C-alpha positions as CSV (number, residue, x, y, z in Angstrom):
1,M,187.4,71.3,70.5
2,K,184.7,69.0,69.1
3,E,185.4,65.7,67.5
4,I,184.5,65.7,63.8
5,L,185.7,62.3,62.6
6,S,187.1,59.2,64.3
7,L,188.3,56.0,62.9
8,D,189.0,53.2,65.4
9,H,190.7,50.1,64.0
10,V,189.0,50.5,60.6
11,S,189.7,47.9,57.9
12,Y,188.3,47.3,54.4
13,T,189.1,44.5,51.9
14,Y,188.2,44.4,48.2
15,E,187.1,41.1,46.8
16,S,187.7,40.4,43.1
17,V,185.5,38.4,40.8
18,E,188.0,35.6,40.9
19,G,187.7,35.4,44.7
20,E,191.0,37.1,45.5
21,S,191.0,39.7,48.2
22,R,193.2,42.8,48.7
23,K,193.2,44.7,51.9
24,A,193.0,48.4,51.1
25,V,192.7,49.8,54.6
26,D,194.1,47.9,57.5
27,D,193.5,48.7,61.2
28,V,193.5,52.5,60.7
29,C,193.0,54.8,63.8
30,F,192.9,58.6,63.9
31,T,190.7,61.4,65.0
32,V,190.0,64.8,63.4
33,W,189.1,67.7,65.6
34,E,187.1,70.8,64.7
35,G,189.4,73.4,63.1
36,E,192.1,70.9,62.4
37,W,193.5,70.4,58.8
38,I,194.8,67.0,57.7
39,A,196.3,65.6,54.6
40,I,196.1,61.9,53.6
41,V,199.0,61.1,51.3
42,G,200.4,58.0,49.9
43,H,201.4,56.1,46.7
44,N,198.9,55.0,44.1
45,G,196.9,52.0,45.5
46,S,197.8,52.8,49.1
47,G,194.1,53.1,50.2
48,K,193.6,56.9,50.1
49,S,190.4,56.8,48.0
50,T,189.1,53.8,49.9
51,L,189.6,55.7,53.1
52,A,187.7,58.7,51.7
53,K,184.9,56.5,50.5
54,L,184.7,55.0,54.0
55,M,184.6,58.5,55.6
56,I,181.6,59.6,53.5
57,G,179.7,56.3,53.7
58,L,180.2,55.1,50.1
59,L,181.7,52.1,51.7
60,F,181.3,50.7,55.2
61,P,184.2,49.2,57.3
62,E,184.4,45.4,57.5
63,A,186.0,45.9,60.9
64,G,186.4,48.7,63.4
65,K,184.2,51.8,64.0
66,L,183.9,55.0,62.0
67,S,182.2,57.9,63.7
68,V,181.2,61.3,62.3
69,F,180.2,64.1,64.8
70,L,180.3,61.4,67.5
71,E,177.7,59.2,65.7
72,E,178.8,55.8,64.4
73,L,178.2,55.9,60.6
74,N,175.5,53.4,59.6
75,T,172.7,53.0,57.0
76,E,170.2,54.7,59.3
77,N,172.1,58.0,59.8
78,L,174.0,58.0,56.5
79,W,171.9,60.7,54.7
80,D,171.9,63.0,57.8
81,I,175.6,62.7,58.2
82,R,176.2,63.2,54.4
83,S,174.2,66.5,54.7
84,R,176.9,67.8,57.1
85,I,180.1,66.6,55.3
86,G,181.5,66.8,51.8
87,M,184.2,65.7,49.6
88,V,186.2,67.4,46.8
89,F,187.4,64.8,44.3
90,Q,191.0,64.6,43.1
91,N,189.7,65.6,39.7
92,P,187.2,68.5,40.3
93,D,185.9,68.2,36.7
94,N,184.0,65.1,37.9
95,Q,181.8,67.3,40.2
96,F,180.5,70.1,37.9
97,V,176.8,70.3,37.3
98,G,176.3,74.0,36.4
99,S,177.5,75.9,33.3
100,T,179.1,78.6,35.5
101,V,180.8,78.7,38.9
102,Q,177.9,80.6,40.5
103,D,175.4,78.0,39.0
104,D,177.3,75.2,40.7
105,V,177.4,76.9,44.1
106,A,173.7,77.8,43.8
107,F,172.8,74.3,42.8
108,A,174.2,72.9,46.0
109,L,172.4,75.5,48.1
110,E,169.1,74.9,46.2
111,N,169.4,71.2,46.9
112,N,169.6,72.0,50.5
113,G,166.4,74.1,50.4
114,V,168.0,77.6,50.7
115,P,165.6,80.2,49.5
116,F,166.6,82.2,46.4
117,E,166.7,85.5,48.3
118,Q,169.4,84.0,50.7
119,M,171.1,82.0,47.9
120,V,172.4,85.0,45.9
121,P,174.3,86.7,48.7
122,R,175.6,83.4,50.0
123,V,177.0,82.5,46.5
124,H,178.8,85.9,46.3
125,D,180.1,85.8,49.9
126,S,181.3,82.2,49.6
127,L,183.2,82.9,46.4
128,A,184.7,86.1,48.0
129,Q,186.0,83.9,50.9
130,V,188.2,81.9,48.5
131,N,189.1,85.0,46.3
132,M,187.0,83.7,43.4
133,E,184.4,86.4,43.1
134,E,185.8,87.5,39.7
135,F,185.1,84.0,38.3
136,L,181.4,84.0,39.1
137,D,180.3,83.8,35.5
138,H,183.2,81.6,34.3
139,E,182.8,78.1,33.1
140,P,184.2,75.7,35.7
141,H,185.9,73.5,33.0
142,H,188.1,76.4,31.9
143,L,189.5,77.1,35.4
144,S,192.8,75.6,36.7
145,G,192.7,72.7,39.1
146,D,193.5,74.7,42.2
147,K,190.8,77.2,41.4
148,N,188.2,74.4,41.0
149,S,189.2,72.7,44.2
150,G,188.9,76.1,46.1
151,W,185.4,76.9,45.0
152,L,184.2,73.3,45.3
153,L,185.4,73.3,48.9
154,Q,183.4,76.5,49.4
155,V,180.3,74.8,47.9
156,H,180.6,72.2,50.7
157,L,181.2,74.8,53.4
158,Q,178.1,76.8,52.3
159,C,175.9,73.7,52.5
160,V,176.9,72.7,56.1
161,P,174.6,74.5,58.6
162,S,177.3,75.0,61.2
163,F,179.3,77.2,58.8
């Protein structure tokens, strides 16, 4: 199996305006392998969102090493790595850009340069993979949270070349 993500003694501290600091992630180590499913769980304020932001390069570790596809994440390779990973937010409503489910899936493909002729079947196939083909013309805001998370995940999978 291929290594997808690796955190090696990663730490991150938030600094307040008043000069106070709060460590959100402290010496975290783990590896995610291709085909593996993980869940990051914890109480409010335990560092889950900070960890997610570190994994997609919205924040950079103050200590430790974070690698994606065996490349240490840095400012030089950030956009290349981001083109191969994605994130579904806790509140999917924050990610909608299209007026229908198919518009949103197509928007992601269009941004990645997929020609229209390939886009249409990929939109239909990707929604079928998550049992969402009947919601093609539905407004995303009117779907339940689990439905939104499912098709938003599929948007990411359709945009990653290895899938």
